[in-house]
C-alpha positions as CSV (number, residue, x, y, z in Angstrom):
1,M,-4.2,58.2,-33.8
2,M,-3.8,57.6,-30.0
3,S,-3.6,60.5,-28.0
4,L,-0.7,61.1,-25.5
5,F,-3.3,60.0,-22.6
6,N,-4.2,56.9,-24.4
7,I,-0.4,56.1,-24.9
8,M,0.0,56.8,-21.4
9,N,-3.0,54.4,-20.3
10,M,-1.3,51.6,-22.6
11,A,2.1,52.0,-20.5
12,G,0.2,51.7,-17.5
13,Q,-1.7,48.5,-18.7
14,S,1.7,47.1,-19.6
15,L,3.1,47.9,-16.1
16,S,0.0,45.9,-14.7
17,V,0.6,43.0,-17.0
18,Q,4.2,42.5,-16.4
19,Q,3.7,42.8,-12.7
20,Q,1.1,40.1,-12.9
21,A,3.5,38.0,-14.9
22,T,6.2,38.4,-12.5
23,A,3.9,37.4,-9.6
24,V,3.1,34.4,-11.4
25,A,6.6,33.6,-11.9
26,G,7.2,34.1,-8.2
27,Q,4.5,31.9,-7.3
28,N,6.0,29.1,-9.5
29,L,9.2,29.5,-7.9
30,A,7.8,29.2,-4.5
31,N,6.4,25.8,-5.3
32,V,9.5,24.6,-7.2
33,N,9.6,21.8,-4.6
34,N,6.0,21.2,-4.1
35,P,5.2,17.8,-5.8
36,A,1.6,18.6,-6.0
37,Y,2.0,22.0,-7.7
38,A,1.6,22.4,-11.6
39,D,3.4,25.2,-13.2
40,E,1.3,28.3,-14.1
41,Q,1.4,30.8,-16.7
42,L,0.0,34.1,-17.4
43,Q,-2.0,34.2,-20.6
44,I,-1.1,37.6,-22.6
45,Q,-2.7,38.9,-25.7
46,S,-3.0,42.2,-27.5
47,A,-5.4,44.6,-26.6
48,T,-8.4,45.5,-29.0
49,P,-6.8,47.7,-31.4
50,L,-8.2,51.1,-32.9
51,Q,-9.3,51.7,-36.5
52,T,-7.5,54.6,-38.0
53,S,-7.2,56.0,-41.6
54,V,-3.8,54.2,-41.9
55,G,-5.2,50.9,-40.4
56,Q,-5.3,49.3,-37.1
57,E,-3.3,50.9,-34.5
58,G,-2.3,48.6,-31.4
59,T,-3.5,49.6,-28.0
60,G,-1.0,47.6,-25.9
61,V,-1.4,44.1,-24.1
62,E,-3.7,42.6,-21.7
63,S,-3.9,39.6,-19.5
64,T,-6.7,37.0,-20.1
65,A,-6.0,34.0,-17.5
66,I,-3.9,32.3,-15.3
67,T,-3.5,28.6,-16.6
68,S,-2.1,25.5,-15.2
69,L,0.1,23.2,-17.2
70,R,-1.6,20.4,-15.7
71,N,-1.8,17.2,-17.9
72,A,-5.0,15.2,-17.3
73,L,-3.8,12.1,-18.9
74,L,-0.6,11.8,-16.8
75,D,-2.6,12.6,-13.8
76,S,-5.2,9.8,-14.6
77,Q,-2.3,7.3,-15.1
78,I,-0.6,8.3,-12.0
79,V,-3.9,7.9,-10.0
80,A,-4.3,4.2,-11.6
81,E,-0.7,3.2,-10.9
82,G,-0.9,4.5,-7.5
83,S,-3.5,2.1,-6.7
84,V,-1.6,-0.7,-8.1
85,T,1.5,0.3,-6.1
86,G,-0.6,0.8,-3.0
87,S,-2.2,-2.7,-3.3
88,L,1.3,-4.2,-3.5
89,N,2.9,-2.4,-0.8
90,S,0.4,-3.7,1.6
91,Q,0.8,-7.2,0.3
92,Q,4.6,-7.1,0.6
93,S,4.3,-5.6,4.3
94,A,1.8,-8.5,5.5
95,L,3.9,-11.3,3.8
96,Q,7.1,-10.0,5.3
97,D,5.5,-10.0,8.9
98,A,4.2,-13.7,8.1
99,E,7.9,-14.5,7.1
100,T,9.1,-12.9,10.3
101,Y,6.9,-15.0,12.6
102,L,7.8,-18.3,10.5
103,D,11.6,-17.5,11.3
104,E,12.8,-19.6,8.5
105,Q,15.2,-18.8,5.6
106,I,12.7,-18.4,2.7
107,S,13.3,-18.9,-1.0
108,G,11.0,-18.7,-3.9
109,S,11.5,-22.4,-5.1
110,T,10.0,-25.6,-3.6
111,S,12.5,-28.1,-2.0
112,S,11.3,-31.7,-1.6
113,D,13.9,-32.5,1.0
114,G,13.0,-29.7,3.6
115,G,15.4,-27.1,2.1
116,T,17.4,-24.6,4.3
117,S,15.8,-23.9,7.4
118,S,16.6,-21.4,10.4
119,P,17.8,-23.2,13.6
120,N,15.0,-21.5,15.6
121,G,12.3,-22.4,13.1
122,L,9.7,-25.1,13.0
123,A,11.6,-27.2,10.4
124,A,14.7,-27.6,12.9
125,D,12.1,-28.3,15.9
126,L,10.5,-31.0,13.9
127,S,13.9,-32.5,13.0
128,G,14.9,-32.3,16.5
129,L,12.1,-34.2,17.7
130,F,12.5,-37.2,15.4
131,S,16.2,-37.2,16.1
132,S,15.6,-37.5,19.8
133,L,13.0,-40.2,19.3
134,Q,15.5,-42.1,17.2
135,T,18.2,-41.6,20.1
136,L,15.6,-43.0,22.7
137,S,15.0,-46.1,20.5
138,N,18.5,-47.2,21.4
139,D,17.8,-47.1,25.1
140,P,14.1,-46.8,25.4
141,S,14.2,-47.0,29.4
142,N,16.7,-44.2,29.7
143,I,15.0,-41.6,31.8
144,S,17.4,-38.6,30.3
145,D,16.7,-39.6,26.6
146,R,12.8,-39.6,27.4
147,Q,13.1,-36.2,28.9
148,A,14.9,-34.9,25.8
149,V,12.0,-36.2,23.7
150,V,9.5,-34.4,25.9
151,Q,11.4,-31.3,25.8
152,S,11.8,-31.6,21.8
153,A,8.1,-32.0,21.8
154,Q,7.5,-29.3,23.7
155,Q,9.7,-26.9,21.7
156,V,7.6,-28.3,18.5
157,T,4.2,-27.2,20.1
158,E,5.5,-24.0,21.2
159,Q,6.8,-23.2,17.8
160,F,3.4,-24.1,16.3
161,N,1.9,-22.0,18.9
162,Q,3.8,-18.9,18.4
163,V,3.7,-19.0,14.5
164,S,0.0,-19.5,14.8
165,S,-0.2,-16.4,17.2
166,G,1.8,-14.4,15.1
167,L,0.0,-15.1,11.8
168,A,-3.2,-14.3,13.9
169,T,-1.6,-10.9,14.9
170,V,-0.8,-10.0,11.2
171,A,-4.5,-10.9,10.3
172,S,-5.6,-8.5,13.2
173,N,-3.3,-5.9,12.2
174,L,-4.3,-6.1,8.7
175,N,-8.0,-5.5,9.7
176,T,-6.9,-2.5,11.8
177,S,-5.1,-1.0,8.8
178,I,-8.1,-1.8,6.6
179,Q,-10.5,0.2,9.2
180,N,-8.0,3.0,9.3
181,D,-7.5,3.4,5.8
182,V,-11.4,3.3,5.1
183,A,-11.8,6.0,7.7
184,A,-8.9,8.0,5.9
185,S,-10.6,7.5,2.6
186,N,-13.9,8.9,3.9
187,Q,-11.9,12.0,5.0
188,D,-10.3,12.2,1.5
189,L,-13.9,12.1,-0.1
190,T,-15.3,14.8,2.0
191,Q,-12.3,16.9,1.2
192,I,-12.6,16.5,-2.5
193,A,-16.3,17.4,-2.2
194,A,-15.2,20.5,-0.6
195,L,-12.6,21.4,-3.0
196,N,-15.1,20.7,-5.7
197,Q,-17.5,23.3,-4.1
198,Q,-14.7,25.9,-3.9
199,I,-13.5,25.4,-7.6
200,I,-17.2,25.6,-8.9
201,Q,-17.6,28.9,-6.9
202,A,-14.1,30.3,-8.2
203,Q,-14.7,29.4,-12.0
204,A,-18.4,30.4,-11.8
205,S,-17.1,34.0,-10.8
206,G,-14.5,34.0,-13.4
207,G,-11.6,33.4,-11.2
208,S,-8.6,31.1,-11.3
209,A,-8.9,27.9,-9.1
210,N,-5.4,26.5,-10.1
211,D,-4.2,25.9,-6.3
212,L,-7.5,24.4,-5.2
213,V,-7.2,22.1,-8.5
214,D,-3.5,21.2,-7.4
215,E,-4.8,20.3,-3.8
216,R,-7.7,18.2,-5.1
217,E,-5.6,16.3,-7.5
218,K,-3.1,15.4,-4.5
219,T,-6.2,14.2,-2.5
220,I,-7.4,12.0,-5.3
221,E,-4.1,10.3,-5.7
222,D,-3.9,10.0,-1.9
223,L,-7.4,8.2,-2.0
224,A,-6.2,6.1,-5.1
225,G,-3.4,4.7,-2.9
226,K,-6.1,3.4,-0.5
227,M,-9.0,2.5,-3.0
228,N,-9.0,2.4,-6.9
229,V,-11.3,5.0,-7.9
230,T,-13.0,6.2,-10.9
231,T,-13.1,10.0,-11.9
232,A,-15.3,11.9,-14.2
233,A,-14.5,15.6,-14.8
234,Q,-17.8,17.9,-15.1
235,S,-18.2,21.2,-17.2
236,D,-18.4,23.3,-14.0
237,G,-14.8,22.1,-13.0
238,A,-16.0,19.5,-10.3
239,I,-14.8,16.0,-10.3
240,N,-17.3,13.2,-9.6
241,V,-15.5,10.2,-7.8
242,S,-16.7,6.5,-7.7
243,I,-15.5,3.5,-5.9
244,G,-16.5,0.0,-6.8
245,G,-19.2,1.4,-8.9
246,F,-20.7,3.5,-6.0
247,T,-20.8,7.2,-6.8
248,M,-19.2,8.6,-3.5
249,V,-18.7,12.5,-4.6
250,S,-21.0,14.4,-7.1
251,G,-20.1,18.0,-7.5
252,G,-19.6,19.7,-4.3
253,S,-21.2,17.1,-2.1
254,T,-20.5,13.5,-0.6
255,T,-23.4,11.1,-1.8
256,D,-22.1,8.0,-0.1
257,N,-19.3,6.7,2.1
258,L,-17.5,3.3,3.0
259,G,-17.7,1.3,6.0
260,T,-16.6,-2.0,7.2
261,V,-18.9,-5.0,8.2
262,T,-18.5,-8.4,9.4
263,N,-19.7,-11.3,6.8
264,A,-20.9,-14.6,7.4
265,N,-17.7,-16.0,7.6
266,G,-16.6,-13.5,10.4
267,Q,-14.3,-11.5,8.2
268,L,-14.2,-8.0,8.1
269,V,-15.1,-6.6,4.5
270,I,-15.6,-3.2,2.9
271,A,-19.3,-1.9,2.3
272,E,-20.7,1.3,1.1
273,G,-22.5,3.2,3.8
274,N,-25.9,4.0,2.5
275,Y,-27.3,0.5,2.0
276,G,-24.3,-1.7,3.4
277,A,-23.7,-3.2,0.0
278,P,-20.4,-5.0,-0.5
279,V,-17.9,-3.0,-2.5
280,S,-15.5,-4.8,-4.8
281,L,-12.0,-3.1,-4.9
282,S,-9.3,-3.9,-7.6
283,G,-6.5,-1.8,-6.0
284,G,-5.4,0.3,-3.3
285,S,-3.9,-0.7,0.1
286,V,-7.2,-1.8,1.2
287,E,-7.6,-4.4,-1.5
288,G,-3.9,-5.3,-0.8
289,S,-4.7,-6.0,2.9
290,L,-7.8,-8.0,2.0
291,T,-5.9,-9.9,-0.7
292,A,-2.9,-10.8,1.7
293,R,-5.2,-11.7,4.7
294,D,-7.7,-13.8,2.5
295,G,-5.0,-15.3,0.3
296,A,-1.4,-16.0,1.2
297,L,-2.0,-15.6,4.9
298,A,-5.1,-17.4,5.0
299,T,-3.3,-20.4,3.1
300,L,-0.5,-20.5,5.2
301,Q,-2.4,-20.6,8.3
302,S,-4.7,-23.4,7.0
303,S,-1.5,-25.3,5.7
304,L,-0.1,-25.0,9.4
305,N,-3.1,-26.2,11.0
306,T,-3.2,-29.1,8.7
307,L,0.4,-30.0,9.4
308,A,-0.4,-29.6,13.1
309,W,-3.4,-32.1,13.1
310,Q,-1.1,-34.5,11.2
311,V,1.7,-34.2,13.4
312,I,-0.9,-34.8,16.4
313,S,-3.0,-37.6,14.7
314,Q,0.1,-39.6,13.3
315,V,2.1,-39.5,16.6
316,N,-1.0,-40.3,18.8
317,T,-2.0,-43.2,16.6
318,V,1.1,-44.8,17.1
319,Y,1.9,-43.8,20.9
320,S,-1.4,-44.5,22.3
321,K,-0.8,-48.4,21.4
322,G,2.7,-48.3,23.6
323,Y,3.3,-49.2,27.2
324,D,5.2,-47.0,29.4
325,L,7.6,-48.2,32.1
326,N,5.0,-48.9,34.6
327,G,2.9,-51.2,32.0
328,N,0.2,-48.5,31.4
329,T,-1.1,-47.6,27.9
330,G,-3.8,-45.7,26.1
331,Q,-2.6,-42.2,26.6
332,N,-2.1,-39.7,23.9
333,F,1.3,-38.0,23.4
334,F,-0.1,-34.6,21.9
335,T,-3.2,-32.5,22.9
336,G,-5.2,-30.2,20.8
337,S,-6.1,-30.3,17.2
338,T,-4.6,-27.2,15.7
339,A,-1.3,-25.1,15.4
340,A,-2.9,-22.6,17.8
341,D,-3.8,-25.3,20.7
342,I,-1.4,-28.2,20.3
343,G,0.4,-29.3,23.3
344,V,2.2,-32.1,25.1
345,N,0.3,-34.3,27.5
346,S,0.8,-32.9,31.0
347,T,1.0,-36.3,32.5
348,L,4.1,-37.1,30.2
349,V,5.6,-33.6,30.9
350,N,5.4,-34.1,34.8
351,D,6.8,-37.7,34.6
352,P,8.8,-38.9,31.6
353,S,8.6,-42.7,32.8
354,T,4.9,-42.5,31.6
355,F,6.3,-42.3,27.9
356,Q,4.8,-45.1,26.1
357,A,7.8,-46.6,24.2
358,A,7.2,-50.3,24.3
359,G,5.1,-52.5,22.2
360,V,4.2,-54.6,25.2
361,A,3.7,-54.3,28.8
362,G,6.4,-55.3,31.2
363,A,9.2,-54.9,28.6
364,P,11.0,-51.6,29.4
365,G,13.9,-52.4,26.8
366,D,11.4,-52.9,24.0
367,N,11.7,-50.2,21.5
368,T,8.7,-51.1,19.1
369,V,6.6,-47.8,19.6
370,V,9.5,-45.5,19.8
371,S,11.2,-46.7,16.6
372,A,7.9,-46.5,14.8
373,L,7.4,-43.0,16.2
374,A,11.0,-42.1,14.7
375,Q,10.0,-43.6,11.4
376,L,7.2,-41.2,11.0
377,A,9.8,-38.5,9.9
378,N,10.2,-40.5,6.6
379,Q,6.6,-41.5,6.1
380,S,4.6,-39.8,3.2
381,N,0.9,-38.9,4.2
382,S,-1.9,-38.8,1.6
383,A,-3.5,-35.8,3.7
384,L,-0.1,-33.9,3.1
385,N,-0.2,-34.5,-0.8
386,N,1.8,-37.8,-0.2
387,Q,4.7,-35.9,1.5
388,T,6.2,-36.3,4.7
389,L,5.8,-34.0,7.6
390,T,9.1,-31.9,6.9
391,Q,8.5,-31.9,3.1
392,N,5.1,-30.5,3.5
393,Y,6.2,-27.7,5.9
394,A,9.1,-27.1,3.3
395,E,6.4,-26.6,0.5
396,T,4.4,-24.4,2.8
397,V,7.4,-22.3,3.5
398,S,8.3,-22.2,0.0
399,T,4.9,-21.1,-1.1
400,L,5.0,-18.2,1.0
401,G,8.4,-17.3,-0.5
402,S,6.9,-17.6,-3.8
403,S,4.1,-15.3,-3.2
404,L,6.4,-12.9,-1.5
405,Q,8.9,-12.9,-4.4
406,S,6.1,-12.3,-6.8
407,V,4.7,-9.6,-5.0
408,N,8.3,-7.9,-4.7
409,D,8.8,-8.4,-8.6
410,Q,5.4,-6.6,-9.2
411,L,6.1,-3.8,-6.8
412,D,9.4,-3.1,-8.3
413,N,7.8,-2.9,-11.9
414,S,5.0,-0.8,-10.5
415,T,7.2,1.5,-8.6
416,S,9.5,1.9,-11.7
417,V,6.2,2.9,-13.7
418,S,5.1,5.3,-11.0
419,Q,8.6,7.0,-11.1
420,M,8.5,7.2,-14.8
421,L,5.0,8.8,-14.8
422,A,6.1,11.4,-12.1
423,S,9.0,12.2,-14.2
424,Q,7.1,12.8,-17.2
425,R,4.8,14.7,-15.2
426,A,7.6,17.0,-13.7
427,S,9.0,17.6,-17.1
428,T,5.6,18.9,-18.5
429,S,3.9,20.3,-15.6
430,G,6.7,20.9,-13.1
431,V,8.4,24.2,-12.3
432,D,11.7,24.6,-14.3
433,T,13.9,27.0,-12.2
434,D,16.1,28.2,-15.2
435,T,13.1,29.0,-17.2
436,E,11.4,30.9,-14.5
437,M,14.4,32.9,-13.7
438,T,14.8,33.6,-17.6
439,N,11.1,34.8,-17.4
440,L,11.8,37.0,-14.4
441,M,14.6,38.8,-16.3
442,Q,12.3,39.3,-19.4
443,F,9.3,40.4,-17.4
444,Q,11.7,42.8,-15.4
445,K,13.1,44.3,-18.6
446,A,9.4,44.7,-20.0
447,Y,8.5,46.5,-16.9
448,Q,11.3,48.8,-17.1
449,A,10.5,49.5,-20.8
450,S,6.9,50.4,-19.9
451,A,8.0,52.7,-17.2
452,E,10.4,54.3,-19.5
453,L,7.6,54.8,-21.9
454,I,5.7,56.5,-19.2
455,T,8.5,58.6,-18.4
456,T,8.7,59.6,-22.0
457,I,5.1,60.3,-22.6
458,N,5.2,62.4,-19.4
459,E,8.1,64.6,-20.8
460,M,5.8,64.9,-23.9
461,M,2.8,66.0,-22.3
462,E,5.1,68.6,-20.4
463,T,6.4,69.8,-23.6
464,V,2.7,70.2,-24.8
465,V,1.6,72.1,-21.8
466,N,4.6,74.5,-21.9
467,M,3.8,75.2,-25.6
468,K,0.3,76.3,-24.7
469,T,1.3,78.4,-21.8
470,E,4.0,80.3,-23.8
C-alpha cells in the first residue's frame, strides 16, 4: 500500500503533468493562425504501478513526449503540388506580360480573317498601311496621300520595334527572376541543412524538435515553389533534399548548390555548383520561367521576326521596281531584317515625292506599283503557311492566346488542388480552437483536483502527526 508521502508525490506529479498539458494547449492556441504550425499533443500514460498483496496499485500519471500531428503524406503532396503551381504562376505572368506588349484583344481561337484587334495594335497598323496604299493608288501623284502612306508605314515599323523590344524585356525580366529564384533557393537549402542539424541534436538528447520540424517543412515548401524537390527522411530526424538528381542537402550539411550559366546558344540555364552540370527541372517558378522564355515567348518572337521580314521583302520586291515623280528607281521602301530593326527608308521619310508608285518612268499618274503594293494585303505567302500577312499575324496572336488560356486552366486546377490539400492538412494537423479550449477546461479541472488531493493528504498527515504527539 502506498504511503501518504507516496500519494503526495503522485498528486504533485499529476500537477506537473496537467501544467505541461496546459502549456501545450497554450502553445497550440498561440499558433492558431500560423499556417506552418502543426497541432501538438502531450502524450500521457500511467506511471509504473506498485505490486501489492491485493494486486497492482497505481502510482499516478507521467508525460512521455510532446508529439506533432503532422501528416507526412499530405506534406509531400503539398510540396509536389506547390512546384506545379509555382511553374504555372511564372508562365502565366510571362505570357500576360507578352500579351500586354502585343496590345491586342486576344482570344484562344484562331481566326483566318485576322480576328478582332486593338486599334493600337500591329494588326490595325498593317491594315492602315494597306488602306493608305489603296487610297494612293487612286491618285498616285498626290503628295498628301504619299505622306499618309509614309506615316502609316512608320507606325507599322514602330509597332514592330515596340513589340520586339517589349518581348525582349519580358525575356530579360525572366532571366533576372531565374537568377533571383536560384539565389533564394540556395538560401533555402542552407536553412534546411541548419534546421536538420538542430533537429538531429534535439532528438539525440531526447528533446522535442516539433517547432524546428514545422519551420523546416515551411522552408521545403518555399523551396518547392521555386524548384521541384525530392526529399528523403532519415532515421536521425534529418531530411535529405535532391534537385534534378543532385543531392543538395545531406543531414546537417549542404553538399551542393545551384547556379546559372550561359549555354552555347547564349541562353541562361540552371547548373549545379560543384561541376557546372546542367540541372533538369520539372516544376517550380524557375522551370516555369524557362518554359515561358524558351517556349511561347521564343515562338512569338520568332513569328514576329518572320512576319517582319516578309513585310520587308514583299514590299521591297515590288517597290524597288517602281519610279518616283522624278523618274528615279531602285530604292527600297523598308530597311532592316527583323521586328527589332525594321524601319522606313529615310529618303522617303524626308521627301514623299520619292515614293516609287509608277511602273514606268515619267508617268506620275501611273499606279501600277502602288496598286501592286496594296494587293499584297490579300496575297498568300508560302513562307507564312500560305497565309496573308494579316492572317499570319492573327494566328500568331491567337497562338499566344491559346497558350495563355491553357496555362490559366491548368493554374486554376492546380490552385484548387493546393487549396484542397491545405484544407485537408488544416483539418488533420491544424489547431482547432474549440478543441483546445475544451482541453484547457479539462486540464484546469484536473489540476484543481490534484491540488485538492494534496490538500487532503496534507490534512491526513497532520492528523497522523497530531496522533503521535498526544
